[in-house]
C-alpha positions as CSV (number, residue, x, y, z in Angstrom):
1,M,7.8,-4.8,-34.0
2,G,10.9,-2.8,-34.8
3,Y,11.8,0.9,-34.4
4,N,8.9,2.9,-35.7
5,P,9.7,6.6,-36.4
6,K,6.0,7.3,-36.7
7,L,5.3,5.9,-33.2
8,V,8.2,8.1,-31.8
9,K,6.8,11.2,-33.5
10,R,3.3,10.4,-32.3
11,L,4.5,9.9,-28.7
12,R,6.4,13.1,-28.8
13,Q,3.5,15.1,-30.2
14,Q,1.2,13.9,-27.4
15,Q,2.6,16.5,-25.1
16,S,1.2,19.3,-27.2
17,R,-2.0,17.9,-28.7
18,G,-5.3,17.0,-27.0
19,L,-5.7,13.6,-25.5
20,G,-8.5,12.8,-27.9
21,A,-10.0,9.4,-27.6
22,G,-7.5,8.3,-24.9
23,L,-9.1,10.9,-22.6
24,I,-12.3,8.9,-22.6
25,V,-10.5,6.1,-20.8
26,G,-8.7,8.5,-18.6
27,C,-12.0,10.2,-17.6
28,L,-13.4,6.9,-16.6
29,L,-10.4,6.2,-14.5
30,L,-10.6,9.6,-13.0
31,S,-14.2,9.2,-12.0
32,M,-13.8,5.7,-10.7
33,T,-10.4,5.5,-9.0
34,Y,-8.7,8.9,-8.5
35,V,-10.6,9.4,-5.3
36,T,-8.9,6.3,-4.0
37,V,-5.5,7.1,-5.5
38,F,-4.9,10.4,-3.9
39,R,-4.9,9.6,-0.3
40,T,-3.3,11.8,2.4
41,D,-2.9,9.2,5.1
42,I,0.5,7.9,4.1
43,D,3.8,9.3,5.3
44,L,6.5,7.8,3.1
45,L,9.3,9.3,5.2
46,S,9.8,6.1,7.2
47,I,10.4,4.0,4.1
48,L,12.0,6.6,1.7
49,N,14.9,7.7,3.9
50,S,18.0,7.0,1.8
51,S,19.7,9.0,-0.9
52,P,20.2,7.7,-4.4
53,P,23.7,6.2,-5.0
54,S,26.2,8.1,-7.1
55,S,26.4,5.3,-9.7
56,P,23.6,5.1,-12.2
57,I,23.6,1.3,-12.0
58,I,22.6,-0.3,-8.6
59,A,21.6,-3.7,-7.5
60,A,18.3,-4.3,-5.7
61,P,18.4,-4.3,-1.9
62,T,18.6,-7.8,-0.5
63,D,17.0,-6.9,2.8
64,P,14.2,-4.5,2.3
65,P,12.2,-3.2,5.3
66,A,9.4,-5.4,6.6
67,V,6.1,-4.7,4.9
68,A,3.6,-6.5,7.2
69,N,2.5,-3.4,9.0
70,M,2.6,-0.9,6.2
71,T,-0.4,0.9,4.9
72,W,-0.8,-0.4,1.3
73,F,-1.1,2.1,-1.4
74,R,-2.0,2.2,-5.1
75,Q,0.7,2.9,-7.7
76,L,-0.3,6.1,-9.5
77,D,-0.4,5.4,-13.2
78,D,-2.5,7.5,-15.6
79,E,-1.9,5.5,-18.7
80,D,-1.2,2.1,-17.2
81,G,-4.3,2.0,-15.0
82,N,-7.2,2.6,-17.3
83,R,-10.8,1.4,-17.3
84,P,-12.5,0.0,-20.4
85,Q,-13.8,2.3,-23.0
86,N,-17.5,2.6,-23.7
87,G,-18.9,-0.6,-25.1
88,Q,-16.0,-2.7,-23.9
89,S,-18.0,-5.1,-21.8
90,A,-18.2,-8.8,-22.2
91,A,-18.4,-11.9,-20.1
92,A,-16.0,-14.7,-20.2
93,P,-17.0,-17.7,-22.3
94,S,-19.2,-20.1,-20.4
95,V,-19.1,-23.8,-19.6
96,K,-22.3,-25.7,-19.0
97,Q,-23.0,-26.1,-15.2
98,Q,-23.5,-29.5,-13.7
99,H,-26.7,-30.3,-11.7
100,L,-25.9,-33.1,-9.3
101,P,-27.8,-34.7,-6.3
102,S,-27.2,-33.5,-2.8
103,T,-25.0,-35.5,-0.3
104,T,-24.8,-35.6,3.5
105,E,-21.5,-34.5,4.9
106,R,-19.5,-37.1,6.9
107,A,-19.1,-36.5,10.6
108,D,-15.3,-36.8,10.4
109,V,-15.2,-33.9,7.9
110,V,-17.1,-31.7,10.4
111,A,-14.8,-32.8,13.2
112,R,-11.7,-31.8,11.2
113,R,-13.3,-28.4,10.5
114,R,-14.1,-27.8,14.2
115,S,-10.4,-28.2,15.0
116,K,-9.7,-24.7,13.6
117,P,-11.7,-21.5,13.1
118,L,-13.5,-21.1,9.8
119,C,-11.8,-17.8,9.0
120,D,-8.2,-16.7,9.4
121,L,-8.1,-12.9,9.9
122,S,-4.5,-12.8,11.0
123,E,-2.9,-12.1,7.6
124,Y,-1.9,-8.5,6.8
125,R,-3.1,-8.6,3.2
126,T,-6.3,-10.7,3.2
127,D,-8.9,-12.5,5.2
128,V,-9.5,-16.1,4.2
129,C,-12.3,-18.5,5.2
130,D,-11.6,-22.2,4.3
131,M,-14.7,-24.3,5.0
132,E,-15.6,-27.9,4.6
133,G,-19.0,-29.6,5.1
134,D,-22.5,-28.7,4.0
135,I,-22.0,-25.2,2.7
136,R,-24.7,-23.0,1.2
137,I,-24.1,-19.7,-0.5
138,V,-26.6,-17.0,-1.3
139,G,-25.2,-14.0,-3.1
140,K,-28.1,-11.7,-4.2
141,G,-29.8,-10.1,-1.2
142,S,-28.2,-11.8,1.8
143,S,-24.6,-12.2,0.7
144,T,-24.1,-15.0,3.1
145,V,-22.0,-18.2,3.2
146,M,-23.4,-20.7,5.7
147,L,-22.0,-23.9,7.1
148,V,-24.9,-26.2,8.1
149,P,-24.4,-28.7,11.0
150,P,-24.9,-32.4,10.1
151,N,-28.0,-34.3,11.4
152,G,-27.7,-35.0,15.1
153,S,-25.2,-32.2,15.7
154,S,-26.1,-29.0,17.6
155,G,-23.6,-27.0,15.7
156,T,-21.7,-24.0,16.9
157,S,-22.5,-20.3,16.4
158,E,-19.7,-18.5,14.7
159,S,-19.9,-15.5,12.4
160,W,-17.5,-13.3,10.4
161,E,-17.7,-10.5,7.9
162,V,-14.9,-10.4,5.3
163,K,-14.2,-8.5,2.2
164,P,-12.7,-11.0,-0.3
165,Y,-10.1,-8.7,-1.9
166,A,-6.3,-9.1,-1.2
167,R,-5.5,-5.6,0.1
168,K,-7.5,-5.4,3.3
169,G,-5.2,-2.8,4.9
170,D,-6.2,-0.2,2.3
171,R,-9.4,1.0,3.9
172,T,-10.0,3.5,1.2
173,V,-10.4,0.9,-1.6
174,T,-12.0,-1.8,0.5
175,R,-14.9,0.6,1.2
176,N,-16.1,-0.4,-2.3
177,V,-15.7,-4.1,-1.8
178,R,-18.8,-6.0,-0.9
179,K,-18.9,-7.6,2.5
180,V,-19.6,-11.4,2.7
181,K,-21.0,-12.8,5.9
182,V,-19.6,-16.2,6.8
183,K,-21.4,-18.1,9.5
184,S,-21.9,-21.5,11.0
185,L,-25.5,-22.4,11.8
186,Q,-26.9,-24.0,14.9
187,E,-29.2,-27.0,14.8
188,H,-32.3,-24.8,15.4
189,E,-31.5,-22.4,12.6
190,E,-33.2,-23.1,9.3
191,A,-30.9,-23.5,6.3
192,P,-32.0,-22.4,2.8
193,V,-32.9,-25.2,0.4
194,C,-30.2,-25.9,-2.2
195,S,-31.0,-24.8,-5.8
196,L,-27.8,-26.2,-7.2
197,H,-25.2,-28.8,-6.0
198,H,-21.6,-28.5,-7.0
199,T,-19.1,-31.4,-6.8
200,V,-16.1,-29.2,-7.2
201,P,-14.7,-26.7,-4.6
202,G,-15.8,-23.1,-4.7
203,V,-13.6,-19.9,-4.5
204,L,-15.3,-16.6,-3.8
205,F,-13.4,-13.4,-4.4
206,A,-14.0,-9.8,-5.5
207,S,-12.9,-8.1,-8.8
208,A,-13.3,-4.5,-7.4
209,G,-10.6,-2.4,-5.7
210,Y,-7.9,-1.2,-8.1
211,C,-8.8,-3.6,-10.9
212,G,-8.0,-2.0,-14.3
213,N,-4.4,-1.1,-13.3
214,I,-2.2,-4.0,-14.4
215,F,0.0,-3.9,-11.3
216,H,-3.1,-4.4,-9.1
217,D,-4.8,-6.8,-11.6
218,V,-1.8,-9.1,-11.0
219,A,-0.9,-8.3,-7.4
220,D,-4.4,-8.1,-6.0
221,V,-6.3,-10.7,-8.0
222,L,-4.6,-12.9,-10.6
223,L,-1.5,-14.0,-8.5
224,P,-3.6,-14.6,-5.3
225,L,-6.1,-16.5,-7.4
226,F,-3.3,-18.6,-8.8
227,I,-2.0,-19.3,-5.3
228,T,-5.4,-20.2,-4.0
229,S,-6.8,-22.3,-6.8
230,S,-3.9,-23.9,-8.7
231,G,-4.0,-27.0,-6.6
232,F,-7.5,-27.8,-7.9
233,D,-6.2,-28.3,-11.5
234,G,-9.1,-26.4,-13.0
235,N,-11.8,-28.3,-11.1
236,V,-12.9,-25.3,-9.1
237,Q,-15.9,-23.0,-9.3
238,F,-15.3,-19.2,-9.1
239,L,-17.9,-17.0,-7.5
240,V,-17.3,-13.3,-8.1
241,A,-18.4,-10.4,-6.0
242,N,-18.2,-6.8,-7.4
243,N,-18.3,-8.5,-10.8
244,Q,-16.9,-6.4,-13.8
245,S,-17.6,-8.4,-16.9
246,W,-15.0,-6.4,-19.0
247,W,-12.3,-7.4,-16.6
248,F,-13.1,-11.0,-16.9
249,Y,-13.1,-10.8,-20.6
250,K,-9.8,-9.0,-20.5
251,Y,-8.1,-11.9,-18.6
252,H,-10.2,-14.8,-19.8
253,H,-7.1,-16.7,-21.0
254,I,-5.9,-16.8,-17.4
255,L,-9.2,-17.5,-15.8
256,Q,-10.1,-20.3,-18.1
257,K,-6.8,-21.9,-17.4
258,L,-7.5,-21.8,-13.7
259,S,-11.2,-23.0,-13.8
260,S,-13.1,-25.0,-16.4
261,H,-16.4,-23.9,-15.0
262,E,-18.6,-20.9,-15.8
263,L,-18.1,-17.9,-13.5
264,I,-21.0,-17.3,-11.1
265,N,-21.9,-13.6,-10.7
266,Y,-22.3,-13.7,-6.9
267,D,-24.0,-10.3,-6.6
268,H,-26.9,-11.0,-8.9
269,D,-27.4,-14.8,-8.5
270,D,-30.3,-15.5,-6.2
271,R,-29.9,-19.3,-6.3
272,V,-28.7,-21.2,-3.3
273,H,-25.4,-22.8,-4.3
274,C,-24.3,-25.8,-2.3
275,F,-20.7,-27.0,-1.9
276,K,-18.6,-29.4,0.1
277,H,-15.6,-27.1,0.1
278,V,-15.5,-23.4,-0.2
279,I,-12.7,-20.8,0.2
280,V,-13.9,-17.2,0.7
281,G,-11.1,-14.7,-0.1
282,L,-7.7,-15.2,-1.7
283,R,-4.4,-16.2,-0.2
284,A,-1.6,-13.7,-0.9
285,D,1.9,-12.9,0.0
286,R,3.8,-9.7,-0.8
287,D,3.0,-7.9,-4.0
288,L,4.2,-9.8,-7.1
289,M,5.9,-12.3,-4.8
290,V,5.2,-15.9,-3.6
291,D,6.4,-17.4,-0.4
292,A,7.0,-21.0,-1.3
293,S,7.2,-22.0,2.4
294,R,3.6,-20.9,2.9
295,S,2.2,-22.7,-0.2
296,A,0.8,-26.2,0.1
297,Q,2.1,-26.9,-3.4
298,G,5.4,-25.2,-2.8
299,L,4.5,-22.6,-5.5
300,S,7.0,-19.9,-6.5
301,M,6.8,-16.8,-8.6
302,L,8.6,-18.7,-11.4
303,N,5.7,-21.2,-11.4
304,F,3.3,-18.2,-11.9
305,V,5.2,-16.8,-14.9
306,K,5.4,-20.2,-16.5
307,F,1.7,-20.5,-16.0
308,L,1.2,-17.2,-17.8
309,R,3.3,-18.4,-20.7
310,S,1.1,-21.4,-21.0
311,A,-2.1,-19.4,-20.7
312,Y,-1.0,-17.0,-23.5
313,S,0.9,-19.6,-25.6
314,L,4.1,-17.6,-25.3
315,E,6.9,-19.4,-27.1
316,R,10.1,-18.2,-25.4
317,D,11.3,-19.4,-22.0
318,R,14.9,-18.3,-22.6
319,P,16.4,-15.0,-23.9
320,W,18.8,-14.3,-26.7
321,T,22.1,-16.3,-26.8
322,A,25.3,-15.3,-28.5
323,G,25.4,-18.6,-30.3
324,G,22.0,-18.2,-31.9
325,P,21.1,-17.6,-35.6
326,P,23.7,-15.5,-37.4
327,G,22.8,-11.8,-37.5
328,R,20.2,-12.2,-34.8
329,K,20.5,-9.3,-32.3
330,P,19.1,-9.2,-28.8
331,R,15.8,-7.4,-28.7
332,L,15.3,-4.4,-26.3
333,L,11.8,-3.2,-25.5
334,F,11.1,0.4,-24.4
335,I,7.8,0.6,-22.6
336,A,6.2,3.6,-24.2
337,R,4.2,6.0,-22.0
338,G,1.9,8.6,-23.5
339,R,1.8,11.2,-20.7
340,S,3.6,11.2,-17.4
341,R,7.1,9.7,-16.8
342,R,7.7,9.3,-20.5
343,F,11.0,9.5,-22.3
344,V,11.1,12.9,-24.0
345,N,14.3,12.2,-26.0
346,L,13.2,8.8,-27.3
347,D,14.9,9.2,-30.7
348,E,18.2,9.7,-29.0
349,I,17.8,6.8,-26.6
350,V,16.8,4.5,-29.5
351,R,19.9,5.4,-31.5
352,L,22.0,4.7,-28.4
353,A,20.5,1.2,-27.9
354,E,21.1,0.4,-31.5
355,Q,24.8,1.5,-31.2
356,V,25.3,-0.7,-28.2
357,G,24.0,-3.7,-30.3
358,F,20.3,-4.1,-29.7
359,E,17.4,-4.4,-32.0
360,V,15.0,-1.9,-30.6
361,V,11.3,-2.4,-30.1
362,M,8.9,0.2,-28.8
363,A,5.3,-0.6,-27.8
364,E,2.4,0.7,-25.8
365,P,0.6,-1.8,-23.5
366,S,-2.8,-2.6,-24.9
367,F,-5.6,-2.1,-22.4
368,M,-7.8,-5.0,-23.5
369,D,-5.6,-7.1,-25.7
370,V,-3.3,-8.4,-23.1
371,G,-2.3,-11.4,-25.2
372,R,-0.9,-9.2,-28.0
373,F,1.3,-7.2,-25.7
374,A,2.4,-10.3,-23.8
375,G,3.6,-11.7,-27.1
376,T,5.6,-8.5,-27.8
377,V,7.2,-8.6,-24.3
378,N,8.0,-12.3,-24.6
379,S,9.8,-11.8,-27.9
380,C,12.3,-9.4,-26.2
381,D,15.4,-10.0,-24.1
382,V,15.6,-6.7,-22.3
383,M,12.8,-4.5,-21.1
384,V,13.3,-0.8,-20.2
385,G,10.7,1.4,-18.5
386,V,10.2,4.3,-16.1
387,H,8.9,3.3,-12.7
388,G,5.2,2.6,-12.9
389,A,2.6,-0.1,-13.4
390,G,3.7,-0.8,-17.0
391,L,6.7,-2.6,-15.6
392,T,4.4,-5.3,-14.3
393,N,4.5,-6.7,-17.9
394,M,7.9,-8.2,-16.9
395,V,5.9,-11.3,-16.0
396,F,5.9,-12.1,-19.7
397,L,9.6,-11.9,-20.2
398,P,11.6,-15.1,-20.8
399,T,13.5,-16.5,-17.8
400,N,16.9,-14.8,-17.4
401,A,15.9,-11.8,-19.4
402,V,16.9,-8.4,-18.1
403,L,14.7,-5.7,-16.6
404,I,15.9,-2.1,-16.4
405,Q,13.9,0.1,-14.2
406,V,14.4,3.9,-14.6
407,V,13.6,5.6,-11.3
408,P,12.5,9.2,-11.5
409,L,13.3,11.9,-8.9
410,A,11.1,11.3,-5.8
411,K,13.2,9.2,-3.3
412,L,11.4,6.1,-4.6
413,D,14.3,3.7,-4.1
414,W,12.5,1.6,-1.5
415,I,9.3,1.4,-3.5
416,A,11.2,0.6,-6.7
417,A,13.0,-2.2,-5.0
418,N,10.1,-3.8,-3.3
419,Y,7.5,-3.5,-6.0
420,Y,9.7,-4.4,-9.0
421,A,13.3,-5.3,-8.2
422,E,12.6,-8.0,-5.6
423,P,9.8,-9.5,-7.6
424,A,12.0,-9.6,-10.7
425,K,14.4,-11.8,-8.7
426,G,11.6,-14.2,-7.9
427,M,10.8,-14.4,-11.6
428,K,14.5,-15.3,-12.3
429,L,15.1,-12.1,-14.2
430,R,18.3,-10.1,-14.1
431,Y,17.7,-6.6,-12.7
432,L,19.3,-3.3,-13.3
433,Q,18.2,0.0,-11.8
434,Y,19.0,3.5,-13.2
435,E,18.2,6.5,-11.0
436,I,18.0,9.8,-12.9
437,S,19.8,12.9,-11.9
438,E,18.1,16.3,-11.5
439,E,19.3,17.3,-15.0
440,E,17.5,14.3,-16.5
441,S,14.1,15.3,-14.9
442,T,11.8,17.7,-16.7
443,L,10.9,19.1,-13.2
444,I,13.8,21.5,-13.7
445,E,11.6,23.3,-16.3
446,L,8.9,23.8,-13.6
447,Y,10.7,24.6,-10.4
448,P,13.8,26.6,-9.5
449,R,16.8,24.5,-8.6
450,D,16.7,25.6,-4.9
451,H,13.1,24.5,-4.6
452,K,12.2,21.9,-2.0
453,V,11.1,19.5,-4.8
454,F,14.9,19.0,-5.4
455,K,16.4,20.0,-2.0
456,D,13.9,18.5,0.4
457,P,11.8,15.8,-1.2
458,D,10.9,14.5,2.3
459,S,8.8,17.6,2.8
460,I,6.8,16.7,-0.3
461,H,6.3,13.2,1.0
462,K,5.1,14.6,4.4
463,Q,2.1,16.2,2.5
464,G,0.8,12.7,1.6
465,W,0.5,10.5,-1.4
466,K,-1.7,12.9,-3.3
467,K,0.9,15.7,-3.3
468,M,3.8,13.4,-3.9
469,G,2.0,11.8,-6.8
470,E,1.0,15.1,-8.3
471,V,4.6,16.5,-8.3
472,Y,6.8,13.5,-8.9
473,L,4.7,11.1,-10.9
474,R,2.1,13.2,-12.8
475,K,4.2,16.2,-13.7
476,Q,7.6,14.5,-14.3
477,N,9.0,13.2,-17.5
478,V,12.5,11.9,-18.2
479,K,15.3,13.1,-20.5
480,L,18.0,10.5,-20.2
481,N,21.6,11.5,-20.5
482,V,22.7,9.0,-23.1
483,N,26.4,9.1,-22.0
484,R,25.3,8.3,-18.4
485,F,22.8,5.6,-19.5
486,R,25.1,3.9,-22.0
487,P,26.9,1.7,-19.3
488,V,23.5,0.4,-18.2
489,L,22.7,-0.9,-21.7
490,E,26.2,-2.3,-22.0
491,K,25.8,-4.1,-18.7
492,A,22.5,-5.6,-19.9
493,L,24.1,-6.9,-23.0
494,Q,27.0,-8.3,-20.9
495,L,24.5,-10.1,-18.7
496,L,22.9,-11.8,-21.7
497,K,26.2,-12.9,-23.0
498,E,27.4,-14.2,-19.7
499,K,24.2,-16.3,-19.3
500,A,24.7,-17.6,-22.8
501,E,28.2,-18.7,-22.1
502,H,27.1,-20.3,-18.8
503,T,24.3,-22.2,-20.6
504,R,26.8,-23.6,-23.2
505,E,29.1,-24.8,-20.4
């Protein structure tokens, strides 16, 4: 997709015309998630305490503050975090379920299980229960996962309540995640009779929370699900609490790659499912990052992006090279935003990129057709976008491509680094960061230059995430100074050429 003047014109006109059909999606998001977005319990002063550097090009910090004890928050993204439109509801394609005879668990398996607690509640992002033995699961009504003691064993009485969503520190969003009771029965307690026996392990997780925003789709569910289940090579049964069928249809390419079995709607299935091995909850590290030292398979973020390329049949694993086909220019993608944090002088920026030597592509992320937009991103060598959830699409870029994050006014340098810059390194992308000046922010049209929005942003952060998001994220657009931005594009082109020369050597 090349430079499209009609798209530019349409994007620029959106500021003055009604939101039309897109407002339907926005209304759904407003009604379903804005209550959770605008929270006032976060003081960002402790993490946003450094001033932007004078140079428009900066490298990502190599030693960001520890995040284990932070209150997790949602990225505010009007257009990137939508819900499905009316009628967009479908279930993932099904696979016939196997009905197999029950088996008695071996005593040695139970002994190994007893050597450690069933549930690990020590992680800052998620609670995980890893169980082996005679496990019986009832979703509808009781919402219970039970470990039955073997014959002749008295069993031990243990019980936990977990919410299987990988953002447990965010109490606002986890209020809407269904609790799952995990317990080990004693000999005298009666166990429900199995309706269905499974010979593959089970993984129980929730698709609630902030699902619908691509950052959280990946960071809270898809990446943790990959970390938790990739070692099973597709021989795993997913049980889903807070099931949203549209969400599973949206990402069915990924889910079918991870599991060859039909999803079980945990909330509405009144059968007793019996397993030998069950994991309740998803293992997770930092957002959009994988700690290989904690993974049994030694997984990395690069493994995840390669997995995504396979799931969506993306062709390119390397970016443009100088020695490629004659006349072939490197492709640069501008992530188009329809409302907040959009480029208001897009025509001028496009001409600049073409002068530097790029073939320019502009595209809006598709809410339901993830595969189409993934293909567009993968066809490009450089991706440029203003800070926001849309940058998560960098997971589809070829290895060694370049990501340019444009950071608006708001003292977001720490957030920009930890949510996109550091993850980009893990994906083996080259990263450039451009922090806009006051003159490049449309906030100068709304506030006097001596206003605390410019002079004392910490005072805005003190008022909580709701106020900060309203001022700096919802009201702000970007008018890039092309002379100041030019060196960033030239640096991106230089990085591509340097990599090409290194590859040839």
